[in-house]
mmCIF file as gemmi writes it, N, C-alpha and C atoms, coordinates in Angstrom:
data_model
loop_
_atom_site.group_PDB
_atom_site.id
_atom_site.type_symbol
_atom_site.label_atom_id
_atom_site.label_alt_id
_atom_site.label_comp_id
_atom_site.label_asym_id
_atom_site.label_entity_id
_atom_site.label_seq_id
_atom_site.pdbx_PDB_ins_code
_atom_site.Cartn_x
_atom_site.Cartn_y
_atom_site.Cartn_z
_atom_site.occupancy
_atom_site.B_iso_or_equiv
_atom_site.pdbx_formal_charge
_atom_site.auth_seq_id
_atom_site.auth_asym_id
_atom_site.pdbx_PDB_model_num
ATOM 1 N N . MET Axp A 1 ? -2.149 -11.147 -19.032 1 0 ? 1 A 1
ATOM 2 C CA . MET Axp A 1 ? -2.621 -9.926 -18.367 1 0 ? 1 A 1
ATOM 3 C C . MET Axp A 1 ? -3.548 -9.178 -19.335 1 0 ? 1 A 1
ATOM 4 N N . HIS Axp A 2 ? -4.717 -8.878 -18.883 1 0 ? 2 A 1
ATOM 5 C CA . HIS Axp A 2 ? -5.678 -8.156 -19.712 1 0 ? 2 A 1
ATOM 6 C C . HIS Axp A 2 ? -5.284 -6.687 -19.816 1 0 ? 2 A 1
ATOM 7 N N . LYS Axp A 3 ? -5.503 -6.12 -20.989 1 0 ? 3 A 1
ATOM 8 C CA . LYS Axp A 3 ? -5.168 -4.715 -21.249 1 0 ? 3 A 1
ATOM 9 C C . LYS Axp A 3 ? -5.817 -3.769 -20.231 1 0 ? 3 A 1
ATOM 10 N N . ALA Axp A 4 ? -7.002 -4.108 -19.751 1 0 ? 4 A 1
ATOM 11 C CA . ALA Axp A 4 ? -7.706 -3.243 -18.79 1 0 ? 4 A 1
ATOM 12 C C . ALA Axp A 4 ? -6.878 -3.037 -17.525 1 0 ? 4 A 1
ATOM 13 N N . TYR Axp A 5 ? -6.229 -4.089 -17.051 1 0 ? 5 A 1
ATOM 14 C CA . TYR Axp A 5 ? -5.396 -3.944 -15.855 1 0 ? 5 A 1
ATOM 15 C C . TYR Axp A 5 ? -4.235 -2.989 -16.11 1 0 ? 5 A 1
ATOM 16 N N . LEU Axp A 6 ? -3.635 -3.101 -17.278 1 0 ? 6 A 1
ATOM 17 C CA . LEU Axp A 6 ? -2.507 -2.228 -17.605 1 0 ? 6 A 1
ATOM 18 C C . LEU Axp A 6 ? -2.953 -0.775 -17.743 1 0 ? 6 A 1
ATOM 19 N N . LEU Axp A 7 ? -4.139 -0.563 -18.312 1 0 ? 7 A 1
ATOM 20 C CA . LEU Axp A 7 ? -4.65 0.803 -18.472 1 0 ? 7 A 1
ATOM 21 C C . LEU Axp A 7 ? -4.988 1.447 -17.13 1 0 ? 7 A 1
ATOM 22 N N . LEU Axp A 8 ? -5.37 0.641 -16.151 1 0 ? 8 A 1
ATOM 23 C CA . LEU Axp A 8 ? -5.659 1.188 -14.818 1 0 ? 8 A 1
ATOM 24 C C . LEU Axp A 8 ? -4.471 1.979 -14.284 1 0 ? 8 A 1
ATOM 25 N N . ARG Axp A 9 ? -3.287 1.495 -14.574 1 0 ? 9 A 1
ATOM 26 C CA . ARG Axp A 9 ? -2.077 2.142 -14.069 1 0 ? 9 A 1
ATOM 27 C C . ARG Axp A 9 ? -1.793 3.463 -14.769 1 0 ? 9 A 1
ATOM 28 N N . LYS Axp A 10 ? -2.468 3.718 -15.886 1 0 ? 10 A 1
ATOM 29 C CA . LYS Axp A 10 ? -2.266 4.965 -16.629 1 0 ? 10 A 1
ATOM 30 C C . LYS Axp A 10 ? -3.221 6.074 -16.206 1 0 ? 10 A 1
ATOM 31 N N . ILE Axp A 11 ? -4.224 5.729 -15.414 1 0 ? 11 A 1
ATOM 32 C CA . ILE Axp A 11 ? -5.164 6.752 -14.936 1 0 ? 11 A 1
ATOM 33 C C . ILE Axp A 11 ? -4.414 7.617 -13.927 1 0 ? 11 A 1
ATOM 34 N N . PRO Axp A 12 ? -4.284 8.912 -14.212 1 0 ? 12 A 1
ATOM 35 C CA . PRO Axp A 12 ? -3.488 9.757 -13.309 1 0 ? 12 A 1
ATOM 36 C C . PRO Axp A 12 ? -4.16 9.984 -11.96 1 0 ? 12 A 1
ATOM 37 N N . ARG Axp A 13 ? -3.349 10.378 -11.014 1 0 ? 13 A 1
ATOM 38 C CA . ARG Axp A 13 ? -3.838 10.742 -9.69 1 0 ? 13 A 1
ATOM 39 C C . ARG Axp A 13 ? -4.885 11.838 -9.859 1 0 ? 13 A 1
ATOM 40 N N . GLY Axp A 14 ? -5.99 11.719 -9.105 1 0 ? 14 A 1
ATOM 41 C CA . GLY Axp A 14 ? -7.042 12.723 -9.175 1 0 ? 14 A 1
ATOM 42 C C . GLY Axp A 14 ? -8.028 12.522 -10.308 1 0 ? 14 A 1
ATOM 43 N N . LYS Axp A 15 ? -7.948 11.386 -10.997 1 0 ? 15 A 1
ATOM 44 C CA . LYS Axp A 15 ? -8.861 11.084 -12.099 1 0 ? 15 A 1
ATOM 45 C C . LYS Axp A 15 ? -9.442 9.685 -11.936 1 0 ? 15 A 1
ATOM 46 N N . VAL Axp A 16 ? -10.609 9.48 -12.531 1 0 ? 16 A 1
ATOM 47 C CA . VAL Axp A 16 ? -11.248 8.164 -12.569 1 0 ? 16 A 1
ATOM 48 C C . VAL Axp A 16 ? -11.675 7.873 -14.002 1 0 ? 16 A 1
ATOM 49 N N . ALA Axp A 17 ? -11.901 6.619 -14.29 1 0 ? 17 A 1
ATOM 50 C CA . ALA Axp A 17 ? -12.456 6.208 -15.577 1 0 ? 17 A 1
ATOM 51 C C . ALA Axp A 17 ? -13.766 5.491 -15.312 1 0 ? 17 A 1
ATOM 52 N N . THR Axp A 18 ? -14.654 5.515 -16.274 1 0 ? 18 A 1
ATOM 53 C CA . THR Axp A 18 ? -15.88 4.74 -16.143 1 0 ? 18 A 1
ATOM 54 C C . THR Axp A 18 ? -15.641 3.345 -16.729 1 0 ? 18 A 1
ATOM 55 N N . TYR Axp A 19 ? -16.53 2.435 -16.38 1 0 ? 19 A 1
ATOM 56 C CA . TYR Axp A 19 ? -16.439 1.094 -16.96 1 0 ? 19 A 1
ATOM 57 C C . TYR Axp A 19 ? -16.512 1.192 -18.48 1 0 ? 19 A 1
ATOM 58 N N . GLY Axp A 20 ? -17.343 2.102 -18.976 1 0 ? 20 A 1
ATOM 59 C CA . GLY Axp A 20 ? -17.512 2.264 -20.418 1 0 ? 20 A 1
ATOM 60 C C . GLY Axp A 20 ? -16.274 2.79 -21.113 1 0 ? 20 A 1
ATOM 61 N N . THR Axp A 21 ? -15.631 3.819 -20.551 1 0 ? 21 A 1
ATOM 62 C CA . THR Axp A 21 ? -14.434 4.359 -21.213 1 0 ? 21 A 1
ATOM 63 C C . THR Axp A 21 ? -13.295 3.342 -21.196 1 0 ? 21 A 1
ATOM 64 N N . LEU Axp A 22 ? -13.179 2.621 -20.094 1 0 ? 22 A 1
ATOM 65 C CA . LEU Axp A 22 ? -12.147 1.586 -20.025 1 0 ? 22 A 1
ATOM 66 C C . LEU Axp A 22 ? -12.465 0.456 -21.011 1 0 ? 22 A 1
ATOM 67 N N . ALA Axp A 23 ? -13.726 0.102 -21.113 1 0 ? 23 A 1
ATOM 68 C CA . ALA Axp A 23 ? -14.139 -0.953 -22.044 1 0 ? 23 A 1
ATOM 69 C C . ALA Axp A 23 ? -13.851 -0.559 -23.491 1 0 ? 23 A 1
ATOM 70 N N . ARG Axp A 24 ? -14.181 0.684 -23.858 1 0 ? 24 A 1
ATOM 71 C CA . ARG Axp A 24 ? -13.911 1.133 -25.234 1 0 ? 24 A 1
ATOM 72 C C . ARG Axp A 24 ? -12.416 1.102 -25.544 1 0 ? 24 A 1
ATOM 73 N N . ALA Axp A 25 ? -11.6 1.481 -24.586 1 0 ? 25 A 1
ATOM 74 C CA . ALA Axp A 25 ? -10.146 1.475 -24.792 1 0 ? 25 A 1
ATOM 75 C C . ALA Axp A 25 ? -9.602 0.053 -24.954 1 0 ? 25 A 1
ATOM 76 N N . CYS Axp A 26 ? -10.345 -0.926 -24.434 1 0 ? 26 A 1
ATOM 77 C CA . CYS Axp A 26 ? -9.928 -2.331 -24.513 1 0 ? 26 A 1
ATOM 78 C C . CYS Axp A 26 ? -10.692 -3.114 -25.571 1 0 ? 26 A 1
ATOM 79 N N . ASN Axp A 27 ? -11.598 -2.443 -26.253 1 0 ? 27 A 1
ATOM 80 C CA . ASN Axp A 27 ? -12.441 -3.103 -27.261 1 0 ? 27 A 1
ATOM 81 C C . ASN Axp A 27 ? -13.214 -4.285 -26.667 1 0 ? 27 A 1
ATOM 82 N N . THR Axp A 28 ? -13.862 -4.009 -25.525 1 0 ? 28 A 1
ATOM 83 C CA . THR Axp A 28 ? -14.673 -5.027 -24.86 1 0 ? 28 A 1
ATOM 84 C C . THR Axp A 28 ? -15.909 -4.349 -24.275 1 0 ? 28 A 1
ATOM 85 N N . SER Axp A 29 ? -16.687 -5.052 -23.498 1 0 ? 29 A 1
ATOM 86 C CA . SER Axp A 29 ? -17.912 -4.5 -22.933 1 0 ? 29 A 1
ATOM 87 C C . SER Axp A 29 ? -17.691 -4 -21.505 1 0 ? 29 A 1
ATOM 88 N N . PRO Axp A 30 ? -18.513 -3.041 -21.06 1 0 ? 30 A 1
ATOM 89 C CA . PRO Axp A 30 ? -18.421 -2.598 -19.666 1 0 ? 30 A 1
ATOM 90 C C . PRO Axp A 30 ? -18.639 -3.735 -18.668 1 0 ? 30 A 1
ATOM 91 N N . ARG Axp A 31 ? -19.508 -4.675 -18.993 1 0 ? 31 A 1
ATOM 92 C CA . ARG Axp A 31 ? -19.73 -5.811 -18.095 1 0 ? 31 A 1
ATOM 93 C C . ARG Axp A 31 ? -18.477 -6.668 -17.954 1 0 ? 31 A 1
ATOM 94 N N . ALA Axp A 32 ? -17.768 -6.841 -19.071 1 0 ? 32 A 1
ATOM 95 C CA . ALA Axp A 32 ? -16.52 -7.617 -19.024 1 0 ? 32 A 1
ATOM 96 C C . ALA Axp A 32 ? -15.493 -6.904 -18.148 1 0 ? 32 A 1
ATOM 97 N N . VAL Axp A 33 ? -15.435 -5.578 -18.258 1 0 ? 33 A 1
ATOM 98 C CA . VAL Axp A 33 ? -14.523 -4.802 -17.418 1 0 ? 33 A 1
ATOM 99 C C . VAL Axp A 33 ? -14.916 -4.957 -15.949 1 0 ? 33 A 1
ATOM 100 N N . GLY Axp A 34 ? -16.211 -4.911 -15.661 1 0 ? 34 A 1
ATOM 101 C CA . GLY Axp A 34 ? -16.679 -5.105 -14.287 1 0 ? 34 A 1
ATOM 102 C C . GLY Axp A 34 ? -16.246 -6.447 -13.729 1 0 ? 34 A 1
ATOM 103 N N . SER Axp A 35 ? -16.35 -7.482 -14.539 1 0 ? 35 A 1
ATOM 104 C CA . SER Axp A 35 ? -15.918 -8.822 -14.102 1 0 ? 35 A 1
ATOM 105 C C . SER Axp A 35 ? -14.424 -8.848 -13.822 1 0 ? 35 A 1
ATOM 106 N N . LEU Axp A 36 ? -13.656 -8.184 -14.673 1 0 ? 36 A 1
ATOM 107 C CA . LEU Axp A 36 ? -12.212 -8.118 -14.449 1 0 ? 36 A 1
ATOM 108 C C . LEU Axp A 36 ? -11.877 -7.379 -13.158 1 0 ? 36 A 1
ATOM 109 N N . MET Axp A 37 ? -12.588 -6.285 -12.908 1 0 ? 37 A 1
ATOM 110 C CA . MET Axp A 37 ? -12.319 -5.517 -11.695 1 0 ? 37 A 1
ATOM 111 C C . MET Axp A 37 ? -12.655 -6.332 -10.449 1 0 ? 37 A 1
ATOM 112 N N . ARG Axp A 38 ? -13.758 -7.079 -10.511 1 0 ? 38 A 1
ATOM 113 C CA . ARG Axp A 38 ? -14.148 -7.931 -9.376 1 0 ? 38 A 1
ATOM 114 C C . ARG Axp A 38 ? -13.117 -9.027 -9.111 1 0 ? 38 A 1
ATOM 115 N N . SER Axp A 39 ? -12.45 -9.496 -10.163 1 0 ? 39 A 1
ATOM 116 C CA . SER Axp A 39 ? -11.495 -10.597 -9.999 1 0 ? 39 A 1
ATOM 117 C C . SER Axp A 39 ? -10.051 -10.112 -9.827 1 0 ? 39 A 1
ATOM 118 N N . ASN Axp A 40 ? -9.863 -8.821 -9.684 1 0 ? 40 A 1
ATOM 119 C CA . ASN Axp A 40 ? -8.524 -8.25 -9.521 1 0 ? 40 A 1
ATOM 120 C C . ASN Axp A 40 ? -7.892 -8.76 -8.221 1 0 ? 40 A 1
ATOM 121 N N . LYS Axp A 41 ? -6.857 -9.547 -8.344 1 0 ? 41 A 1
ATOM 122 C CA . LYS Axp A 41 ? -6.179 -10.125 -7.179 1 0 ? 41 A 1
ATOM 123 C C . LYS Axp A 41 ? -5.107 -9.189 -6.606 1 0 ? 41 A 1
ATOM 124 N N . HIS Axp A 42 ? -4.795 -8.105 -7.34 1 0 ? 42 A 1
ATOM 125 C CA . HIS Axp A 42 ? -3.722 -7.2 -6.915 1 0 ? 42 A 1
ATOM 126 C C . HIS Axp A 42 ? -4.155 -5.74 -7.01 1 0 ? 42 A 1
ATOM 127 N N . PRO Axp A 43 ? -5.142 -5.341 -6.178 1 0 ? 43 A 1
ATOM 128 C CA . PRO Axp A 43 ? -5.615 -3.958 -6.273 1 0 ? 43 A 1
ATOM 129 C C . PRO Axp A 43 ? -4.548 -2.925 -5.9 1 0 ? 43 A 1
ATOM 130 N N . ASP Axp A 44 ? -3.496 -3.359 -5.226 1 0 ? 44 A 1
ATOM 131 C CA . ASP Axp A 44 ? -2.394 -2.443 -4.928 1 0 ? 44 A 1
ATOM 132 C C . ASP Axp A 44 ? -1.582 -2.127 -6.189 1 0 ? 44 A 1
ATOM 133 N N . LEU Axp A 45 ? -1.498 -3.071 -7.114 1 0 ? 45 A 1
ATOM 134 C CA . LEU Axp A 45 ? -0.783 -2.865 -8.379 1 0 ? 45 A 1
ATOM 135 C C . LEU Axp A 45 ? -1.688 -2.324 -9.476 1 0 ? 45 A 1
ATOM 136 N N . TYR Axp A 46 ? -2.934 -2.756 -9.473 1 0 ? 46 A 1
ATOM 137 C CA . TYR Axp A 46 ? -3.909 -2.372 -10.503 1 0 ? 46 A 1
ATOM 138 C C . TYR Axp A 46 ? -5.093 -1.713 -9.802 1 0 ? 46 A 1
ATOM 139 N N . PRO Axp A 47 ? -5.069 -0.39 -9.702 1 0 ? 47 A 1
ATOM 140 C CA . PRO Axp A 47 ? -6.02 0.355 -8.864 1 0 ? 47 A 1
ATOM 141 C C . PRO Axp A 47 ? -7.449 0.395 -9.409 1 0 ? 47 A 1
ATOM 142 N N . CYS Axp A 48 ? -8.161 -0.704 -9.201 1 0 ? 48 A 1
ATOM 143 C CA . CYS Axp A 48 ? -9.527 -0.806 -9.706 1 0 ? 48 A 1
ATOM 144 C C . CYS Axp A 48 ? -10.486 0.148 -8.999 1 0 ? 48 A 1
ATOM 145 N N . TYR Axp A 49 ? -10.077 0.73 -7.879 1 0 ? 49 A 1
ATOM 146 C CA . TYR Axp A 49 ? -10.937 1.712 -7.207 1 0 ? 49 A 1
ATOM 147 C C . TYR Axp A 49 ? -11.15 2.948 -8.072 1 0 ? 49 A 1
ATOM 148 N N . LYS Axp A 50 ? -10.329 3.134 -9.105 1 0 ? 50 A 1
ATOM 149 C CA . LYS Axp A 50 ? -10.442 4.297 -9.982 1 0 ? 50 A 1
ATOM 150 C C . LYS Axp A 50 ? -11.472 4.111 -11.093 1 0 ? 50 A 1
ATOM 151 N N . VAL Axp A 51 ? -12.209 2.994 -11.067 1 0 ? 51 A 1
ATOM 152 C CA . VAL Axp A 51 ? -13.239 2.739 -12.081 1 0 ? 51 A 1
ATOM 153 C C . VAL Axp A 51 ? -14.606 2.909 -11.433 1 0 ? 51 A 1
ATOM 154 N N . VAL Axp A 52 ? -15.435 3.761 -12.052 1 0 ? 52 A 1
ATOM 155 C CA . VAL Axp A 52 ? -16.751 4.085 -11.504 1 0 ? 52 A 1
ATOM 156 C C . VAL Axp A 52 ? -17.827 3.884 -12.565 1 0 ? 52 A 1
ATOM 157 N N . LYS Axp A 53 ? -19.064 3.971 -12.143 1 0 ? 53 A 1
ATOM 158 C CA . LYS Axp A 53 ? -20.201 3.816 -13.06 1 0 ? 53 A 1
ATOM 159 C C . LYS Axp A 53 ? -20.339 5.035 -13.969 1 0 ? 53 A 1
ATOM 160 N N . SER Axp A 54 ? -21.055 4.857 -15.062 1 0 ? 54 A 1
ATOM 161 C CA . SER Axp A 54 ? -21.161 5.904 -16.084 1 0 ? 54 A 1
ATOM 162 C C . SER Axp A 54 ? -21.783 7.204 -15.588 1 0 ? 54 A 1
ATOM 163 N N . GLY Axp A 55 ? -22.64 7.155 -14.602 1 0 ? 55 A 1
ATOM 164 C CA . GLY Axp A 55 ? -23.248 8.362 -14.064 1 0 ? 55 A 1
ATOM 165 C C . GLY Axp A 55 ? -22.425 9.025 -12.968 1 0 ? 55 A 1
ATOM 166 N N . GLY Axp A 56 ? -21.253 8.457 -12.688 1 0 ? 56 A 1
ATOM 167 C CA . GLY Axp A 56 ? -20.405 9.004 -11.636 1 0 ? 56 A 1
ATOM 168 C C . GLY Axp A 56 ? -20.583 8.334 -10.288 1 0 ? 56 A 1
ATOM 169 N N . ASN Axp A 57 ? -21.539 7.396 -10.198 1 0 ? 57 A 1
ATOM 170 C CA . ASN Axp A 57 ? -21.706 6.659 -8.934 1 0 ? 57 A 1
ATOM 171 C C . ASN Axp A 57 ? -20.454 5.841 -8.661 1 0 ? 57 A 1
ATOM 172 N N . VAL Axp A 58 ? -20.031 5.857 -7.422 1 0 ? 58 A 1
ATOM 173 C CA . VAL Axp A 58 ? -18.812 5.155 -7.038 1 0 ? 58 A 1
ATOM 174 C C . VAL Axp A 58 ? -18.933 3.659 -7.293 1 0 ? 58 A 1
ATOM 175 N N . GLY Axp A 59 ? -20.076 3.086 -6.981 1 0 ? 59 A 1
ATOM 176 C CA . GLY Axp A 59 ? -20.253 1.644 -7.159 1 0 ? 59 A 1
ATOM 177 C C . GLY Axp A 59 ? -19.595 0.868 -6.039 1 0 ? 59 A 1
ATOM 178 N N . ASN Axp A 60 ? -19.402 -0.403 -6.255 1 0 ? 60 A 1
ATOM 179 C CA . ASN Axp A 60 ? -18.855 -1.27 -5.226 1 0 ? 60 A 1
ATOM 180 C C . ASN Axp A 60 ? -17.347 -1.414 -5.382 1 0 ? 60 A 1
ATOM 181 N N . TYR Axp A 61 ? -16.755 -2.118 -4.451 1 0 ? 61 A 1
ATOM 182 C CA . TYR Axp A 61 ? -15.316 -2.373 -4.457 1 0 ? 61 A 1
ATOM 183 C C . TYR Axp A 61 ? -15.094 -3.749 -3.874 1 0 ? 61 A 1
ATOM 184 N N . SER Axp A 62 ? -14.448 -4.62 -4.634 1 0 ? 62 A 1
ATOM 185 C CA . SER Axp A 62 ? -14.254 -5.994 -4.173 1 0 ? 62 A 1
ATOM 186 C C . SER Axp A 62 ? -13.073 -6.137 -3.224 1 0 ? 62 A 1
ATOM 187 N N . GLY Axp A 63 ? -12.294 -5.081 -3.089 1 0 ? 63 A 1
ATOM 188 C CA . GLY Axp A 63 ? -11.18 -5.109 -2.147 1 0 ? 63 A 1
ATOM 189 C C . GLY Axp A 63 ? -11.677 -5.036 -0.714 1 0 ? 63 A 1
ATOM 190 N N . ALA Axp A 64 ? -10.765 -5.234 0.204 1 0 ? 64 A 1
ATOM 191 C CA . ALA Axp A 64 ? -11.105 -5.178 1.63 1 0 ? 64 A 1
ATOM 192 C C . ALA Axp A 64 ? -11.715 -3.819 1.966 1 0 ? 64 A 1
ATOM 193 N N . GLY Axp A 65 ? -12.812 -3.845 2.7 1 0 ? 65 A 1
ATOM 194 C CA . GLY Axp A 65 ? -13.456 -2.61 3.131 1 0 ? 65 A 1
ATOM 195 C C . GLY Axp A 65 ? -14.603 -2.16 2.247 1 0 ? 65 A 1
ATOM 196 N N . GLY Axp A 66 ? -14.788 -2.808 1.111 1 0 ? 66 A 1
ATOM 197 C CA . GLY Axp A 66 ? -15.918 -2.507 0.239 1 0 ? 66 A 1
ATOM 198 C C . GLY Axp A 66 ? -15.975 -1.069 -0.241 1 0 ? 66 A 1
ATOM 199 N N . ALA Axp A 67 ? -17.198 -0.585 -0.456 1 0 ? 67 A 1
ATOM 200 C CA . ALA Axp A 67 ? -17.423 0.75 -1.021 1 0 ? 67 A 1
ATOM 201 C C . ALA Axp A 67 ? -16.859 1.862 -0.132 1 0 ? 67 A 1
ATOM 202 N N . LYS Axp A 68 ? -16.916 1.674 1.188 1 0 ? 68 A 1
ATOM 203 C CA . LYS Axp A 68 ? -16.356 2.702 2.09 1 0 ? 68 A 1
ATOM 204 C C . LYS Axp A 68 ? -14.858 2.869 1.855 1 0 ? 68 A 1
ATOM 205 N N . ARG Axp A 69 ? -14.175 1.771 1.675 1 0 ? 69 A 1
ATOM 206 C CA . ARG Axp A 69 ? -12.732 1.811 1.403 1 0 ? 69 A 1
ATOM 207 C C . ARG Axp A 69 ? -12.47 2.47 0.048 1 0 ? 69 A 1
ATOM 208 N N . LYS Axp A 70 ? -13.299 2.162 -0.949 1 0 ? 70 A 1
ATOM 209 C CA . LYS Axp A 70 ? -13.142 2.757 -2.276 1 0 ? 70 A 1
ATOM 210 C C . LYS Axp A 70 ? -13.263 4.274 -2.189 1 0 ? 70 A 1
ATOM 211 N N . ILE Axp A 71 ? -14.257 4.745 -1.47 1 0 ? 71 A 1
ATOM 212 C CA . ILE Axp A 71 ? -14.448 6.191 -1.303 1 0 ? 71 A 1
ATOM 213 C C . ILE Axp A 71 ? -13.24 6.802 -0.598 1 0 ? 71 A 1
ATOM 214 N N . SER Axp A 72 ? -12.733 6.122 0.399 1 0 ? 72 A 1
ATOM 215 C CA . SER Axp A 72 ? -11.559 6.598 1.124 1 0 ? 72 A 1
ATOM 216 C C . SER Axp A 72 ? -10.346 6.707 0.19 1 0 ? 72 A 1
ATOM 217 N N . LEU Axp A 73 ? -10.143 5.704 -0.641 1 0 ? 73 A 1
ATOM 218 C CA . LEU Axp A 73 ? -9.025 5.722 -1.589 1 0 ? 73 A 1
ATOM 219 C C . LEU Axp A 73 ? -9.183 6.839 -2.612 1 0 ? 73 A 1
ATOM 220 N N . LEU Axp A 74 ? -10.413 7.038 -3.086 1 0 ? 74 A 1
ATOM 221 C CA . LEU Axp A 74 ? -10.667 8.115 -4.051 1 0 ? 74 A 1
ATOM 222 C C . LEU Axp A 74 ? -10.369 9.478 -3.433 1 0 ? 74 A 1
ATOM 223 N N . LYS Axp A 75 ? -10.839 9.685 -2.22 1 0 ? 75 A 1
ATOM 224 C CA . LYS Axp A 75 ? -10.593 10.959 -1.541 1 0 ? 75 A 1
ATOM 225 C C . LYS Axp A 75 ? -9.101 11.164 -1.293 1 0 ? 75 A 1
ATOM 226 N N . LYS Axp A 76 ? -8.408 10.114 -0.927 1 0 ? 76 A 1
ATOM 227 C CA . LYS Axp A 76 ? -6.961 10.191 -0.716 1 0 ? 76 A 1
ATOM 228 C C . LYS Axp A 76 ? -6.248 10.583 -2.011 1 0 ? 76 A 1
ATOM 229 N N . ASP Axp A 77 ? -6.848 10.215 -3.126 1 0 ? 77 A 1
ATOM 230 C CA . ASP Axp A 77 ? -6.312 10.522 -4.454 1 0 ? 77 A 1
ATOM 231 C C . ASP Axp A 77 ? -6.68 11.944 -4.903 1 0 ? 77 A 1
ATOM 232 N N . GLY Axp A 78 ? -7.429 12.667 -4.058 1 0 ? 78 A 1
ATOM 233 C CA . GLY Axp A 78 ? -7.803 14.041 -4.386 1 0 ? 78 A 1
ATOM 234 C C . GLY Axp A 78 ? -9.116 14.186 -5.13 1 0 ? 78 A 1
ATOM 235 N N . ILE Axp A 79 ? -9.9 13.136 -5.146 1 0 ? 79 A 1
ATOM 236 C CA . ILE Axp A 79 ? -11.177 13.138 -5.866 1 0 ? 79 A 1
ATOM 237 C C . ILE Axp A 79 ? -12.311 13.434 -4.884 1 0 ? 79 A 1
ATOM 238 N N . GLU Axp A 80 ? -13.125 14.408 -5.228 1 0 ? 80 A 1
ATOM 239 C CA . GLU Axp A 80 ? -14.273 14.753 -4.388 1 0 ? 80 A 1
ATOM 240 C C . GLU Axp A 80 ? -15.394 13.752 -4.619 1 0 ? 80 A 1
ATOM 241 N N . VAL Axp A 81 ? -15.919 13.218 -3.52 1 0 ? 81 A 1
ATOM 242 C CA . VAL Axp A 81 ? -17.052 12.294 -3.579 1 0 ? 81 A 1
ATOM 243 C C . VAL Axp A 81 ? -18.159 12.896 -2.743 1 0 ? 81 A 1
ATOM 244 N N . ARG Axp A 82 ? -19.297 13.139 -3.388 1 0 ? 82 A 1
ATOM 245 C CA . ARG Axp A 82 ? -20.451 13.699 -2.688 1 0 ? 82 A 1
ATOM 246 C C . ARG Axp A 82 ? -21.649 12.79 -2.892 1 0 ? 82 A 1
ATOM 247 N N . ASP Axp A 83 ? -22.198 12.335 -1.784 1 0 ? 83 A 1
ATOM 248 C CA . ASP Axp A 83 ? -23.356 11.427 -1.814 1 0 ? 83 A 1
ATOM 249 C C . ASP Axp A 83 ? -23.096 10.213 -2.711 1 0 ? 83 A 1
ATOM 250 N N . GLY Axp A 84 ? -21.876 9.704 -2.649 1 0 ? 84 A 1
ATOM 251 C CA . GLY Axp A 84 ? -21.531 8.51 -3.413 1 0 ? 84 A 1
ATOM 252 C C . GLY Axp A 84 ? -21.307 8.743 -4.888 1 0 ? 84 A 1
ATOM 253 N N . LYS Axp A 85 ? -21.19 10.023 -5.294 1 0 ? 85 A 1
ATOM 254 C CA . LYS Axp A 85 ? -21.008 10.336 -6.715 1 0 ? 85 A 1
ATOM 255 C C . LYS Axp A 85 ? -19.77 11.201 -6.933 1 0 ? 85 A 1
ATOM 256 N N . ILE Axp A 86 ? -19.254 11.11 -8.145 1 0 ? 86 A 1
ATOM 257 C CA . ILE Axp A 86 ? -18.091 11.881 -8.569 1 0 ? 86 A 1
ATOM 258 C C . ILE Axp A 86 ? -18.488 12.719 -9.775 1 0 ? 86 A 1
ATOM 259 N N . ASN Axp A 87 ? -18.023 13.951 -9.82 1 0 ? 87 A 1
ATOM 260 C CA . ASN Axp A 87 ? -18.258 14.829 -10.967 1 0 ? 87 A 1
ATOM 261 C C . ASN Axp A 87 ? -17.306 14.392 -12.083 1 0 ? 87 A 1
ATOM 262 N N . LEU Axp A 88 ? -17.844 13.707 -13.079 1 0 ? 88 A 1
ATOM 263 C CA . LEU Axp A 88 ? -17.006 13.173 -14.144 1 0 ? 88 A 1
ATOM 264 C C . LEU Axp A 88 ? -16.452 14.267 -15.059 1 0 ? 88 A 1
ATOM 265 N N . LYS Axp A 89 ? -17.143 15.403 -15.135 1 0 ? 89 A 1
ATOM 266 C CA . LYS Axp A 89 ? -16.603 16.494 -15.951 1 0 ? 89 A 1
ATOM 267 C C . LYS Axp A 89 ? -15.298 17.012 -15.353 1 0 ? 89 A 1
ATOM 268 N N . LYS Axp A 90 ? -15.208 16.963 -14.053 1 0 ? 90 A 1
ATOM 269 C CA . LYS Axp A 90 ? -14.012 17.457 -13.361 1 0 ? 90 A 1
ATOM 270 C C . LYS Axp A 90 ? -12.967 16.35 -13.162 1 0 ? 90 A 1
ATOM 271 N N . PHE Axp A 91 ? -13.407 15.143 -12.84 1 0 ? 91 A 1
ATOM 272 C CA . PHE Axp A 91 ? -12.477 14.088 -12.447 1 0 ? 91 A 1
ATOM 273 C C . PHE Axp A 91 ? -12.401 12.911 -13.431 1 0 ? 91 A 1
ATOM 274 N N . GLY Axp A 92 ? -13.196 12.952 -14.496 1 0 ? 92 A 1
ATOM 275 C CA . GLY Axp A 92 ? -13.196 11.85 -15.457 1 0 ? 92 A 1
ATOM 276 C C . GLY Axp A 92 ? -11.959 11.842 -16.335 1 0 ? 92 A 1
ATOM 277 N N . TYR Axp A 93 ? -11.51 10.666 -16.676 1 0 ? 93 A 1
ATOM 278 C CA . TYR Axp A 93 ? -10.329 10.487 -17.524 1 0 ? 93 A 1
ATOM 279 C C . TYR Axp A 93 ? -10.734 9.771 -18.8 1 0 ? 93 A 1
ATOM 280 N N . LYS Axp A 94 ? -10.24 10.274 -19.918 1 0 ? 94 A 1
ATOM 281 C CA . LYS Axp A 94 ? -10.485 9.633 -21.219 1 0 ? 94 A 1
ATOM 282 C C . LYS Axp A 94 ? -9.155 9.089 -21.726 1 0 ? 94 A 1
ATOM 283 N N . PHE Axp A 95 ? -9.153 7.856 -22.136 1 0 ? 95 A 1
ATOM 284 C CA . PHE Axp A 95 ? -7.951 7.245 -22.679 1 0 ? 95 A 1
ATOM 285 C C . PHE Axp A 95 ? -7.729 7.739 -24.104 1 0 ? 95 A 1
ATOM 286 N N . ILE Axp A 96 ? -6.491 7.961 -24.458 1 0 ? 96 A 1
ATOM 287 C CA . ILE Axp A 96 ? -6.158 8.346 -25.835 1 0 ? 96 A 1
ATOM 288 C C . ILE Axp A 96 ? -6.222 7.081 -26.67 1 0 ? 96 A 1
ATOM 289 N N . GLU Axp A 97 ? -7.021 7.152 -27.713 1 0 ? 97 A 1
ATOM 290 C CA . GLU Axp A 97 ? -7.206 5.933 -28.529 1 0 ? 97 A 1
ATOM 291 C C . GLU Axp A 97 ? -6.467 6.023 -29.829 1 0 ? 97 A 1
């Protein structure tokens, strides 16, 4: 099990992480994190919908329903999404290193 999957479970409700912050916490690259998120076979256990692009763009979602489903899950989590973007100053999560 890759550390990135385990860290996903530590992102609190109402917060998101960027590919970059998750990558730094795992000592890997944002692209590697993106590949892991795309290959996540258990999005119910490892909530990859909580990972967004560095500028706050929601990005895609490999789970059923695609980006629309990701936005729905984020909103259900209490995260405001406007025009496909999230305010990272308000909703961004930083891992303790």
